[in-house]
VEXDREN-2710 file (C-alpha; in Angstrom, 1 decimal):
% VEXDREN-2710
k/r/px/py/pz
1/MET/43.2/46.4/1.9
2/ARG/42.1/42.3/2.9
3/ALA/44.3/40.0/1.5
4/ASN/42.8/37.9/-1.2
5/ARG/44.7/34.9/-1.4
6/LEU/43.7/32.2/0.9
7/PRO/46.8/30.4/3.3
8/ALA/47.7/27.2/1.2
9/LEU/47.3/25.0/3.8
10/LEU/43.6/26.4/4.8
11/PRO/41.5/24.1/3.0
12/LEU/42.0/21.0/5.7
13/LEU/40.9/23.3/7.9
14/CYS/37.6/24.9/6.3
15/PHE/36.4/24.3/2.8
16/ALA/37.8/23.6/-0.4
17/LEU/38.9/26.2/-2.4
18/PRO/36.9/27.3/-5.4
19/LEU/38.3/26.0/-8.6
20/SER/37.7/27.8/-12.4
21/ALA/34.5/26.6/-13.5
22/LEU/34.8/23.6/-16.2
23/ALA/32.9/24.7/-19.7
24/ASP/31.6/21.0/-19.2
25/PRO/32.6/17.4/-18.5
26/GLU/35.7/16.8/-19.7
27/LEU/36.0/13.4/-18.1
28/ALA/37.7/10.4/-20.0
29/ALA/36.5/7.1/-18.7
30/ARG/37.9/3.5/-19.1
31/LEU/36.7/-0.3/-17.5
32/ASP/39.9/-2.0/-17.2
33/ASP/41.6/-1.6/-20.4
34/GLN/38.4/-0.9/-22.6
35/PRO/37.4/2.8/-22.9
36/LEU/33.6/4.0/-22.4
37/ALA/31.9/6.7/-24.4
38/LEU/30.6/9.3/-22.3
39/SER/27.0/11.3/-23.6
40/TRP/26.0/12.8/-20.8
41/ASN/22.2/14.6/-20.3
42/ALA/22.3/18.0/-19.5
43/LEU/20.4/18.6/-15.9
44/ALA/21.4/22.5/-16.1
45/SER/24.2/24.6/-17.5
46/ASP/26.2/23.4/-14.9
47/ARG/25.3/19.8/-14.1
48/TYR/25.5/16.4/-16.2
49/ASP/24.6/13.4/-15.6
50/ILE/24.9/9.8/-17.3
51/GLU/23.6/6.1/-16.9
52/LEU/26.7/3.3/-17.2
53/SER/26.1/-0.1/-17.6
54/LEU/29.4/-1.6/-16.0
55/ALA/30.9/-5.2/-15.6
56/PRO/33.2/-6.1/-12.4
57/GLY/36.3/-4.4/-12.9
58/GLN/38.2/-1.2/-12.3
59/LEU/36.1/2.1/-13.4
60/GLN/38.9/4.9/-14.1
61/LEU/37.3/8.3/-14.6
62/ARG/40.4/11.5/-15.5
63/MET/40.5/15.1/-16.3
64/PRO/43.0/15.9/-18.8
65/GLN/45.7/17.1/-16.8
66/ALA/45.4/13.8/-14.2
67/GLY/48.8/12.6/-13.6
68/ASP/49.2/8.1/-12.8
69/GLU/48.1/8.4/-9.4
70/ALA/44.1/7.6/-9.4
71/VAL/42.5/8.6/-6.2
72/PRO/39.8/5.5/-4.8
73/LEU/36.2/7.1/-5.0
74/ALA/33.8/6.1/-2.7
75/PRO/30.3/5.5/-4.0
76/PHE/27.8/8.3/-2.8
77/ARG/30.1/10.9/-1.7
78/ARG/30.8/14.1/-3.5
79/GLN/34.2/14.7/-4.6
80/PRO/36.0/17.8/-5.5
81/LEU/36.9/18.0/-9.0
82/GLY/39.6/19.5/-11.0
83/ARG/41.7/19.7/-14.2
84/ASP/44.5/17.4/-12.5
85/SER/42.4/14.8/-10.9
86/ALA/42.1/11.3/-11.6
87/TYR/39.7/8.3/-9.8
88/ARG/39.4/4.4/-9.9
89/TYR/36.1/2.6/-8.5
90/GLU/36.4/-1.3/-8.3
91/VAL/32.9/-2.4/-9.5
92/PRO/32.3/-5.2/-7.1
93/GLU/29.1/-6.9/-9.6
94/ALA/27.6/-6.0/-12.8
95/GLY/25.1/-3.4/-12.5
96/ARG/23.8/0.3/-13.4
97/TYR/25.4/3.0/-12.1
98/ARG/24.8/7.2/-12.3
99/LEU/27.5/9.3/-12.8
100/ILE/26.5/13.0/-11.8
101/VAL/29.2/16.1/-12.6
102/GLU/29.1/19.3/-11.3
103/THR/30.9/21.8/-13.4
104/GLY/30.4/25.2/-11.8
105/ALA/32.1/27.0/-9.3
106/ALA/32.7/24.4/-6.8
107/PRO/33.4/21.1/-9.6
108/ALA/32.6/18.2/-8.2
109/LEU/31.4/14.2/-8.6
110/ARG/29.5/11.9/-7.6
111/LEU/28.6/8.2/-8.7
112/LEU/25.7/6.1/-7.4
113/PRO/24.6/2.5/-7.8
114/ILE/21.5/2.3/-9.3
115/LYS/19.4/-0.4/-7.9
116/PRO/17.1/-3.1/-9.9
117/ALA/13.7/-2.2/-9.9
118/ALA/11.8/-4.8/-7.3
119/PRO/10.5/-7.6/-9.8
120/VAL/6.7/-6.3/-9.2
121/ALA/4.3/-6.5/-11.5
122/ALA/3.0/-2.9/-11.2
123/ALA/-0.1/-2.7/-13.3
124/ALA/-1.4/-5.7/-12.0
125/THR/-0.7/-5.4/-8.2
126/CYS/-0.5/-1.8/-7.9
127/LYS/-4.2/-0.2/-9.3
128/PRO/-6.0/2.0/-7.1
129/TRP/-8.1/0.6/-4.4
130/ASP/-12.0/0.0/-5.8
131/GLY/-13.2/0.7/-2.3
132/ARG/-14.9/-2.5/-2.2
133/GLU/-14.5/-5.5/0.8
134/VAL/-11.4/-8.1/1.0
135/GLU/-11.3/-11.6/1.2
136/LEU/-8.1/-13.4/1.9
137/ALA/-7.1/-16.9/3.4
138/VAL/-5.7/-16.8/6.7
139/SER/-5.4/-20.3/7.9
140/GLU/-1.8/-20.4/7.2
141/VAL/-1.0/-18.2/10.2
142/PHE/-5.0/-18.0/12.2
143/GLY/-6.8/-20.8/13.1
144/GLU/-10.2/-21.6/12.4
145/GLY/-13.0/-19.6/14.5
146/GLU/-10.4/-16.8/15.6
147/THR/-11.6/-13.3/15.6
148/LEU/-9.1/-11.0/14.0
149/ARG/-9.6/-7.2/14.3
150/ASP/-8.1/-4.5/11.6
151/ALA/-6.3/-1.7/13.9
152/LEU/-7.1/0.8/11.2
153/SER/-11.0/0.7/11.0
154/GLY/-11.4/-1.4/14.7
155/ALA/-13.8/-3.6/12.7
156/THR/-13.6/-7.2/12.9
157/ALA/-14.2/-10.8/11.3
158/VAL/-14.4/-14.0/12.1
159/VAL/-12.0/-16.8/10.4
160/ARG/-14.3/-19.4/7.9
161/ASP/-13.6/-21.8/6.1
162/GLY/-9.7/-20.6/6.5
163/ARG/-10.7/-17.0/4.9
164/VAL/-11.7/-13.6/6.3
165/ARG/-13.8/-10.9/4.6
166/LEU/-13.5/-7.3/5.6
167/GLN/-13.7/-4.0/4.9
168/PRO/-11.0/-1.5/4.8
169/ALA/-11.1/1.7/6.1
170/ALA/-12.4/4.5/3.8
171/SER/-9.2/6.4/4.4
172/SER/-7.0/3.5/4.5
173/ASP/-6.0/3.2/0.8
174/GLY/-6.9/0.0/1.0
175/LEU/-5.1/-1.1/4.1
176/LEU/-5.6/-3.5/6.6
177/LEU/-3.6/-4.7/9.6
178/LEU/-4.7/-7.9/11.2
179/GLU/-4.4/-8.3/14.6
180/ARG/-5.9/-11.2/17.1
181/ALA/-8.8/-9.3/18.6
182/GLU/-8.3/-10.6/21.8
183/SER/-5.2/-9.1/23.6
184/PRO/-2.6/-11.7/25.3
185/GLU/-3.1/-11.9/28.9
186/GLN/0.7/-11.0/29.3
187/PRO/2.3/-8.4/27.2
188/ILE/5.3/-9.4/24.7
189/ALA/8.6/-8.9/25.4
190/ARG/9.9/-5.8/23.2
191/ASP/12.4/-6.8/20.9
192/TRP/15.0/-4.1/19.5
193/ARG/14.0/-5.3/15.9
194/ASN/11.1/-4.0/16.5
195/ALA/12.1/-0.7/17.6
196/ILE/10.6/2.5/16.0
197/VAL/13.6/5.7/16.5
198/TYR/12.4/9.0/16.3
199/PHE/15.4/11.2/15.2
200/VAL/15.1/14.7/16.0
201/LEU/17.4/18.2/15.1
202/THR/16.7/19.4/18.5
203/ASP/17.1/22.9/17.4
204/ARG/14.8/22.8/14.7
205/PHE/11.9/20.9/16.7
206/ALA/10.0/22.7/19.4
207/ASN/11.0/26.3/21.2
208/GLY/10.8/25.6/25.0
209/ASP/12.8/28.6/26.5
210/PRO/12.9/32.2/24.4
211/GLY/15.6/33.0/26.9
212/ASN/18.2/30.4/25.7
213/ASP/18.1/31.4/21.7
214/ARG/20.8/33.9/21.7
215/SER/23.9/31.6/23.9
216/TYR/27.2/32.8/23.2
217/GLY/25.8/35.9/21.4
218/ARG/24.5/34.0/18.4
219/GLU/22.1/36.2/16.3
220/PRO/19.8/35.3/13.6
221/ASP/21.0/36.5/10.1
222/GLY/17.8/38.1/9.4
223/ALA/17.2/36.5/6.1
224/GLU/16.5/32.8/4.9
225/GLU/17.9/31.5/9.1
226/ILE/19.6/28.2/6.6
227/GLY/22.6/27.8/9.4
228/THR/21.4/29.8/12.3
229/PHE/20.0/28.3/15.4
230/HIS/16.6/28.5/15.5
231/GLY/15.6/28.2/19.1
232/GLY/14.7/24.4/19.7
233/ASP/15.7/23.0/23.0
234/LEU/15.3/20.4/25.5
235/LYS/12.5/22.2/27.4
236/GLY/10.5/22.2/23.8
237/LEU/11.2/18.6/23.1
238/THR/10.0/17.6/26.4
239/LYS/6.9/19.4/25.9
240/ARG/6.1/17.4/22.6
241/LEU/6.8/13.8/24.3
242/ASP/3.0/13.1/24.1
243/HIS/3.3/13.6/20.6
244/ILE/6.4/11.3/20.0
245/ALA/4.9/8.7/22.6
246/SER/2.2/8.6/20.3
247/LEU/3.7/7.3/17.0
248/GLY/4.4/4.4/19.0
249/VAL/8.0/5.5/19.8
250/ASP/10.3/3.9/21.8
251/ALA/13.8/5.1/21.3
252/LEU/14.5/9.6/20.9
253/TRP/17.6/10.3/19.0
254/ILE/18.4/13.6/19.9
255/SER/21.1/15.6/18.2
256/ALA/24.6/16.1/20.3
257/PRO/23.2/18.6/22.8
258/TYR/27.0/18.8/24.2
259/GLU/28.4/22.7/23.6
260/GLN/29.2/23.1/20.0
261/ILE/31.3/26.3/18.8
262/HIS/30.5/29.2/19.6
263/GLY/30.6/30.8/16.4
264/TRP/29.7/30.3/12.5
265/VAL/31.6/29.2/9.4
266/GLY/30.9/30.1/5.7
267/GLY/28.1/27.4/4.8
268/GLY/27.8/25.7/1.3
269/ASP/30.4/26.1/-1.6
270/ARG/29.5/29.6/-2.1
271/GLY/29.7/30.7/1.5
272/ASP/26.3/32.2/1.0
273/PHE/24.7/31.9/4.7
274/ARG/26.1/31.5/8.2
275/HIS/26.5/28.2/9.5
276/TYR/26.6/27.6/13.3
277/GLY/26.6/24.1/14.9
278/TYR/22.9/24.0/15.6
279/HIS/22.8/20.1/14.4
280/GLY/25.4/19.0/17.1
281/TYR/28.2/18.2/15.0
282/TYR/30.9/21.1/15.7
283/ALA/31.9/20.1/19.1
284/LEU/33.7/22.4/21.2
285/ASP/33.7/20.6/24.6
286/PHE/32.0/17.3/25.4
287/THR/31.7/17.8/29.0
288/GLN/29.0/20.4/28.9
289/LEU/25.8/21.2/27.2
290/ASP/25.2/24.0/24.8
291/ALA/23.3/26.8/26.4
292/ASN/20.9/26.7/23.6
293/MET/19.7/23.3/24.4
294/GLY/19.2/24.4/28.2
295/SER/20.5/23.4/31.4
296/GLU/21.2/20.0/33.0
297/ASN/18.4/19.7/35.4
298/ASP/16.0/20.0/31.6
299/LEU/18.3/17.2/30.1
300/ARG/17.1/15.1/33.8
301/ALA/13.4/16.1/32.8
302/LEU/13.7/15.0/29.5
303/ILE/15.2/11.8/30.3
304/SER/13.1/11.0/33.0
305/LYS/9.4/12.2/31.1
306/ALA/10.4/10.0/28.4
307/HIS/11.5/7.1/30.6
308/ALA/8.1/7.0/32.1
309/ARG/6.5/7.1/28.7
310/GLY/8.3/3.7/28.1
311/ILE/10.9/6.0/25.5
312/ARG/14.7/5.5/25.6
313/VAL/16.9/8.4/25.0
314/LEU/19.6/8.2/22.3
315/PHE/22.6/10.4/21.8
316/ASP/24.0/11.4/18.8
317/VAL/27.9/11.1/19.3
318/VAL/30.8/11.9/17.5
319/LEU/34.3/10.3/18.0
320/ASN/35.9/11.4/14.6
321/HIS/35.9/15.3/15.1
322/PRO/36.0/18.3/17.0
323/GLY/34.0/21.7/15.2
324/TYR/35.9/24.3/13.2
325/SER/37.3/27.3/14.8
326/THR/35.6/30.6/14.3
327/LEU/36.5/34.1/14.6
328/GLN/34.3/34.4/17.8
329/ASP/35.8/31.5/19.5
330/MET/39.3/32.9/19.1
331/GLN/38.1/35.5/20.4
332/GLN/36.4/34.0/23.4
333/LEU/38.8/31.6/24.3
334/GLY/41.8/33.1/23.3
335/PHE/43.4/31.0/20.9
336/GLY/45.1/31.6/17.2
337/ALA/46.0/34.5/15.5
338/LEU/45.2/37.6/12.9
339/ARG/47.5/38.7/10.3
340/ASP/49.2/41.7/10.9
341/GLY/47.0/44.7/10.7
342/MET/44.0/42.7/10.0
343/ALA/42.2/43.9/13.7
344/GLU/41.5/47.2/12.0
345/TYR/38.9/45.3/10.0
346/LEU/37.1/43.7/12.7
347/PRO/34.3/44.9/14.9
348/GLU/34.2/44.7/18.9
349/GLN/32.6/41.9/18.5
350/TRP/34.5/39.5/15.7
351/SER/31.5/37.5/15.0
352/ALA/29.7/40.6/13.7
353/TRP/32.1/40.8/10.8
354/GLN/30.5/41.3/7.4
355/PRO/32.4/40.5/3.8
356/GLU/32.3/43.3/1.5
357/ALA/30.1/43.2/-1.4
358/HIS/32.5/41.4/-3.6
359/GLU/33.4/38.8/-1.3
360/ASN/31.2/35.7/0.4
361/LEU/31.7/34.1/4.1
362/HIS/34.6/32.2/3.2
363/ALA/36.4/35.3/3.4
364/TYR/36.8/35.7/7.2
365/HIS/39.9/33.4/6.8
366/ASN/41.7/35.9/5.0
367/LEU/41.8/38.3/8.3
368/VAL/43.4/34.6/10.3
369/ASP/47.1/33.9/10.5
370/TYR/46.8/30.0/10.4
371/GLU/50.6/30.0/10.8
372/HIS/51.0/31.5/13.6
373/PRO/52.2/29.3/16.6
374/SER/49.8/30.6/19.2
375/TRP/46.9/28.0/17.4
376/ALA/48.9/25.8/20.1
377/ALA/46.3/26.8/22.5
378/TRP/43.2/25.3/20.5
379/TRP/43.2/21.8/20.2
380/GLY/47.0/21.3/19.3
381/ARG/48.9/18.8/17.2
382/ASP/49.0/16.1/19.8
383/TRP/45.0/16.3/19.1
384/VAL/44.0/16.8/16.0
385/ARG/45.7/16.8/12.1
386/ALA/44.2/20.3/10.9
387/GLY/46.9/21.3/8.2
388/ILE/47.6/24.5/10.1
389/ALA/50.6/26.3/12.2
390/ASP/52.8/22.8/13.2
391/TYR/49.8/20.6/13.0
392/ASP/50.0/17.4/10.7
393/THR/48.0/17.7/7.4
394/PRO/45.5/15.0/7.3
395/PRO/45.4/13.3/3.8
396/SER/41.7/13.2/2.1
397/SER/39.4/10.6/3.9
398/THR/38.8/8.9/0.4
399/VAL/42.8/8.3/0.7
400/ASP/42.8/7.5/4.4
401/PRO/39.2/6.7/5.5
402/LEU/40.8/6.5/9.0
403/LYS/43.5/9.3/9.3
404/GLY/41.7/11.4/6.8
405/SER/39.9/14.6/7.2
406/LEU/35.9/14.7/6.7
407/ALA/34.3/18.1/5.2
408/PHE/38.1/19.7/5.9
409/LEU/37.1/19.3/10.0
410/PRO/39.9/18.7/12.2
411/ASP/40.3/15.3/12.8
412/PHE/40.8/13.5/16.1
413/ARG/44.0/11.1/16.7
414/THR/42.0/8.7/17.8
415/GLU/44.5/5.8/17.1
416/SER/47.1/7.5/18.6
417/GLU/48.7/5.7/21.8
418/ALA/50.7/8.7/22.5
419/VAL/49.8/10.3/26.4
420/VAL/48.6/13.8/25.6
421/ALA/47.6/16.8/28.0
422/LEU/44.3/18.5/28.1
423/PRO/43.9/20.7/25.2
424/GLU/45.1/24.4/26.6
425/PHE/41.8/26.0/25.8
426/LEU/39.9/23.7/27.5
427/ALA/42.4/23.3/30.4
428/HIS/41.7/27.4/30.8
429/LYS/38.0/27.4/30.0
430/ALA/35.7/28.7/32.8
431/GLN/33.1/25.9/32.5
432/THR/34.0/22.9/31.6
433/ARG/34.4/19.0/33.5
434/ALA/37.5/18.3/31.2
435/GLU/40.1/17.2/33.8
436/PRO/43.8/16.5/32.9
437/ARG/43.8/12.8/33.4
438/GLU/47.6/10.6/34.0
439/GLY/48.4/8.3/31.3
440/TYR/45.3/9.3/29.1
441/ARG/45.1/9.2/25.4
442/VAL/43.1/11.2/22.8
443/ARG/40.5/8.4/22.8
444/ASP/40.6/8.1/26.6
445/TYR/39.6/11.6/26.9
446/LEU/36.8/11.0/24.3
447/ILE/35.1/8.0/25.5
448/GLU/35.4/9.5/29.4
449/TRP/33.5/12.5/28.6
450/LEU/30.8/10.9/25.9
451/THR/30.0/8.3/28.6
452/GLY/29.5/10.7/31.2
453/TRP/26.1/11.5/29.7
454/VAL/25.3/8.2/30.8
455/ARG/26.8/7.8/34.0
456/GLU/25.1/10.6/35.4
457/PHE/22.1/11.3/33.3
458/GLY/20.8/8.2/32.0
459/VAL/21.2/8.0/28.5
460/ASP/20.2/5.0/27.0
461/GLY/22.2/4.8/24.1
462/PHE/24.2/5.8/21.2
463/ARG/24.1/6.7/17.2
464/ALA/27.6/7.1/16.4
465/ASP/28.5/9.3/13.6
466/THR/31.2/8.3/11.0
467/VAL/31.4/4.9/11.9
468/LYS/33.9/4.3/9.5
469/HIS/36.2/7.0/10.0
470/VAL/37.1/6.0/13.0
471/GLU/39.3/2.6/13.8
472/PRO/36.7/-0.4/15.1
473/SER/39.1/-0.8/18.3
474/THR/37.7/2.7/19.8
475/TRP/34.4/1.8/18.8
476/ALA/34.4/-1.3/20.9
477/GLU/36.3/0.8/23.7
478/LEU/33.6/3.0/23.7
479/ARG/31.1/0.5/23.9
480/VAL/32.5/-1.5/27.0
481/ALA/33.0/2.0/28.8
482/ALA/29.2/2.6/28.3
483/GLU/28.3/-0.7/29.7
484/ARG/30.3/0.2/32.4
485/ALA/28.5/3.8/32.8
486/ARG/25.0/2.0/31.9
487/ALA/25.4/-0.1/35.4
488/ASP/26.5/2.4/37.4
489/TRP/24.0/5.0/36.5
490/ALA/21.4/2.1/37.4
491/ARG/22.6/1.1/40.7
492/ALA/22.1/5.0/41.6
493/ASN/18.5/4.8/39.9
494/PRO/17.2/1.5/40.6
495/ASP/13.4/3.2/40.8
496/ASP/13.6/4.6/37.1
497/PRO/11.4/2.2/34.1
498/MET/14.7/1.8/32.1
499/ALA/17.3/1.1/35.0
500/GLY/17.2/-2.6/33.9
501/GLU/17.7/-2.1/30.0
502/PRO/20.4/-2.7/28.6
503/PHE/22.8/0.0/26.4
504/TRP/22.5/0.2/22.9
505/MET/24.2/1.9/20.1
506/VAL/23.7/1.8/16.4
507/GLY/25.9/3.1/13.7
508/GLU/26.1/5.6/11.0
509/VAL/28.5/3.7/7.8
510/PHE/27.5/5.7/5.0
511/GLY/26.2/3.7/2.4
512/HIS/26.2/0.8/4.0
513/GLY/23.0/-1.6/3.5
514/PRO/20.6/-4.3/5.2
515/GLU/23.6/-6.7/5.5
516/ALA/25.5/-8.2/8.6
517/SER/29.1/-7.0/8.8
518/ASP/32.3/-7.1/11.1
519/TYR/30.8/-3.8/12.9
520/LEU/28.8/-6.3/15.1
521/ASP/31.5/-7.4/16.6
522/GLN/32.8/-3.6/17.4
523/GLY/30.3/-2.6/19.9
524/PHE/27.2/-1.8/17.5
525/ASP/24.0/-3.5/17.9
526/ALA/22.8/-2.2/14.6
527/LEU/23.8/0.0/11.9
528/ILE/22.0/2.5/9.7
529/ASN/20.5/0.8/6.7
530/PHE/21.1/3.1/3.8
531/ALA/19.3/1.2/0.9
532/PHE/15.7/1.6/1.9
533/GLN/15.5/5.3/1.1
534/ASP/15.7/4.5/-2.5
535/GLN/12.9/2.6/-2.2
536/ALA/10.7/4.3/-0.3
537/LEU/9.1/6.4/-2.9
538/ALA/7.7/3.4/-4.6
539/ALA/6.9/1.3/-1.4
540/SER/4.4/4.6/-0.6
541/ASP/2.6/4.3/-3.6
542/CYS/2.5/0.4/-3.3
543/LEU/3.6/-1.5/-0.2
544/ALA/3.7/-4.9/-2.8
545/ALA/7.2/-2.9/-4.3
546/ALA/9.0/-3.3/-1.1
547/GLU/8.1/-7.2/-0.9
548/PRO/12.0/-8.0/-2.3
549/SER/13.4/-6.0/0.7
550/TYR/11.1/-7.4/3.6
551/ALA/11.7/-10.6/2.0
552/ASP/15.5/-10.1/2.1
553/TYR/15.7/-8.0/5.4
554/ALA/13.8/-10.7/7.4
555/ARG/16.0/-13.8/6.2
556/ARG/19.3/-11.7/6.5
557/LEU/17.7/-11.1/10.5
558/ALA/16.9/-14.6/10.9
559/GLU/20.2/-15.9/9.4
560/THR/22.7/-14.1/11.7
561/PRO/21.7/-14.0/15.5
562/GLY/22.1/-10.3/16.8
563/HIS/22.2/-8.8/13.6
564/ASN/19.8/-5.7/13.2
565/LEU/19.4/-2.8/11.2
566/LEU/17.7/0.7/11.0
567/SER/16.0/1.9/8.2
568/TYR/14.8/5.2/7.0
569/ALA/13.0/7.3/4.7
570/SER/14.0/10.8/5.4
571/SER/17.5/12.0/6.9
572/HIS/19.5/15.6/7.6
573/ASP/22.4/13.8/5.6
574/THR/20.8/12.4/2.2
575/ALA/17.2/13.6/1.7
576/LEU/13.7/14.8/3.3
577/PHE/10.9/12.2/1.7
578/ASN/8.5/15.5/1.6
579/GLN/11.1/16.7/-1.0
580/LEU/11.5/13.4/-2.7
581/ALA/7.7/12.9/-3.3
582/LYS/7.2/16.5/-3.9
583/GLY/4.5/17.3/-1.4
584/ASP/2.1/14.6/-2.1
585/LEU/0.3/13.8/0.9
586/ALA/-0.7/10.1/-0.6
587/HIS/2.9/9.2/-1.0
588/GLN/3.3/10.5/2.7
589/ARG/0.7/8.3/4.2
590/GLY/2.3/5.5/1.9
591/LEU/5.2/6.1/4.0
592/ALA/3.8/5.3/6.9
593/ALA/3.4/1.9/6.2
594/ALA/6.1/1.1/3.9
595/LEU/8.6/2.4/6.8
596/LEU/6.8/1.0/10.1
597/LEU/6.0/-2.2/8.8
598/ALA/9.6/-3.0/7.4
599/PRO/11.7/-5.7/9.4
600/GLY/14.3/-4.8/11.8
601/ALA/14.0/-1.3/13.6
602/VAL/12.9/1.7/11.8
603/GLN/13.8/5.4/12.4
604/ILE/10.9/8.7/11.4
605/TYR/12.5/11.8/10.9
606/TYR/11.0/14.5/13.0
607/GLY/8.1/15.6/10.3
608/ASP/7.7/12.7/8.6
609/GLU/4.6/12.2/9.9
610/SER/3.7/15.7/9.4
611/ALA/4.8/16.0/5.8
612/ARG/7.4/18.9/6.9
613/SER/8.5/20.9/3.6
614/PHE/12.2/21.2/2.2
615/GLY/13.7/24.3/3.6
616/PRO/16.2/27.2/2.4
617/SER/18.8/25.6/1.7
618/GLY/21.8/27.8/-0.2
619/SER/24.3/26.1/-1.9
620/ASP/24.5/23.4/0.4
621/PRO/21.8/20.8/-0.8
622/TYR/21.3/19.3/2.5
623/GLN/20.1/22.3/4.4
624/GLY/16.8/22.0/3.6
625/THR/15.9/18.8/4.9
626/ARG/16.6/20.7/8.6
627/SER/13.7/23.1/8.4
628/SER/12.0/23.7/11.5
629/MET/9.1/21.1/12.2
630/ASN/6.0/22.2/10.9
631/TRP/3.8/22.4/14.2
632/ALA/1.5/25.3/12.9
633/GLU/0.4/23.1/9.9
634/HIS/-0.6/19.9/12.6
635/GLN/-4.3/21.6/13.4
636/ARG/-4.9/21.5/9.5
637/PRO/-7.4/18.8/8.9
638/GLU/-5.5/16.7/6.3
639/ILE/-2.2/16.9/8.3
640/ALA/-4.2/16.1/11.3
641/GLY/-5.5/13.0/9.5
642/LEU/-1.8/12.0/8.1
643/ILE/-0.7/12.0/11.5
644/GLU/-3.8/10.1/12.7
645/HIS/-2.7/7.3/10.2
646/TRP/1.1/7.4/11.2
647/GLN/-0.1/7.1/14.9
648/ARG/-2.2/4.1/14.1
649/ILE/0.1/2.0/12.2
650/GLY/3.0/2.9/14.5
651/GLN/1.3/1.8/17.6
652/PHE/0.0/-1.6/15.6
653/ARG/3.9/-2.0/14.9
654/THR/4.5/-1.5/19.0
655/ARG/1.9/-4.2/20.2
656/HIS/3.8/-6.5/18.1
657/PRO/7.1/-7.4/18.3
658/ALA/6.9/-10.3/15.2
659/ILE/6.6/-6.6/12.9
660/GLY/10.1/-6.0/12.8
661/ALA/11.6/-9.4/14.5
662/GLY/9.6/-12.0/12.9
663/GLU/9.5/-14.5/10.1
664/HIS/8.3/-13.1/7.0
665/LYS/5.9/-15.1/4.8
666/LEU/4.4/-13.7/1.5
667/LEU/0.3/-14.7/1.7
668/SER/-0.4/-13.2/-2.2
669/SER/1.2/-11.2/-4.5
670/GLY/-1.4/-10.5/-6.8
671/GLN/-4.7/-8.6/-5.5
672/PRO/-4.9/-8.2/-2.9
673/TYR/-1.0/-8.1/-1.8
674/ALA/-0.6/-9.8/1.6
675/PHE/1.7/-10.8/4.2
676/ALA/2.2/-12.3/7.5
677/ARG/4.8/-11.9/10.3
678/GLU/5.3/-14.3/13.0
679/LEU/7.2/-14.4/16.2
680/GLY/6.1/-17.2/18.5
681/GLU/2.9/-16.7/19.4
682/ASP/2.9/-13.5/18.1
683/LYS/1.3/-13.1/14.3
684/VAL/-0.1/-10.7/12.1
685/ILE/-1.4/-10.0/8.6
686/VAL/-0.7/-6.8/6.3
687/VAL/-3.1/-6.7/3.3
688/GLN/-3.2/-3.7/0.8
689/ALA/-5.6/-3.9/-1.8
690/ARG/-4.5/-1.8/-4.6
END
């Protein structure tokens, strides 16, 4: 018989234990000392929401059996909810908030600040373009007699009496992108505030070598393939560089290609799919390429050919945690132990284990003895907090963001000053560059391993994951080491087109907006702007809806030297724009302008340009944002036209650093809507007749 009760400390390693389902929301709410009445909207049989108008103060949310201590509630984050739960949230300013409660097998709640609608008169400004010519005063930007060109249609017009008249292209939705018809004699220096970053989950992008699809014995599940490896690799990515370059991209952010856990864990709250580390966030060995990604020569070829096209390559890096343990890694690498008598329930290859009909994939943990001392052969208590054997139990990340556990992943002790030895499994691993070092702390090893990719292969920058869950001083140390590694690579490769380019580092601080912050003093050149996605749908319908944000972003960039931001509309961690737009191609076309004309750096998520569809998701709502690239659809006329539209706008942005880095001037808020961007002699005007 299999034991049905999971180890008491197991949730800190692998997943949250399901709680008995709640019949309906039983939360009590108070703002400071005043009770709040909660009148729920039923979204489904086990999902409810409510909108709250809150003044500044402390919002308290309590379940019937909650004690006195309340856990700080992080906005945006999904929080597990039990009958003894209590939370508090410091409301910083008056506004409206959406509270979502799930009462099914895995009760949870989320608090989402609702951003005020942009003050745009939609009826007056956003009516459909009537197909007629557009006339606009341009004397604030361009001189009398200058010839302007529309980047979409190629049509030109001469400034007469301070005005121009142009017919937008038939497929432009009334959009004009005006630039001087004569190109400058000297190319304008690039500016990272004008960067277009293309983000790829490599495994889901393009398969260049089917021979590596089943590395380490990984297998497809034969069903929806939600969390399995799909076959994308570095060779496939290299073969598609021309497509990426055609969008005006000058930086390619790839998911972490270093070696991931070999096996799978149960996916989603219900353990209804096998979840491998296809996304790069379940690291096993930071010094080796994952075999599914390809060889070191494949990586060299990718970076060399990207550099030849003017594209920098950024690695996704993780300092907060390694990957989970799995049955396959336990068997292959010799750490951990099974419960007495449980070996008989496992096949010859442990990764082939199947749950009984009444179980889900989380049940494999019932076979594992997480209290056995042999877990010292894994990362070890000096390296991580994991809540097993003699490891320390990490707190919740909401209680302690720096030492807490995210998604029950083992938490690296990056703050520790203790000298550590190599983890035992790495010391005995056949293929690794991890070597023992005298006097190294945990963060010293991690920094050496991550910056080794810069020194050896010429990686141009990092996208840093889970930034607020690692102490700022460690990020600063990583940046200094990366700069040294970059200089070493440049000296060894003086003929590479990017040898003279500086290292660039962008951070993911979940929920951060366009504002400048202290993170810019800790090695970061930019932070991801989580605010833009909330406005992207409205702006894709009517560009004028983005005006308040455009003006705000440009003002912040001008006021704070060195400040940058990275805005996006789709993400693997939040939502896919095509999902939000319900597959409407008109919105997908509008997104090209709304995103690519935003001040500050911008990020295209693979398939934004081709309306990639939301995929199978199981009980994890984010898995569907990671569907395979829709290459087969690129030949359809409507998708080919959509891609061409993105290409024209992306190339327009690339020619004009003023778009991302320049001063923003509203020229007309009515019909048509128009703004200018200026950076020195680089000047453009954007017009939308809607």
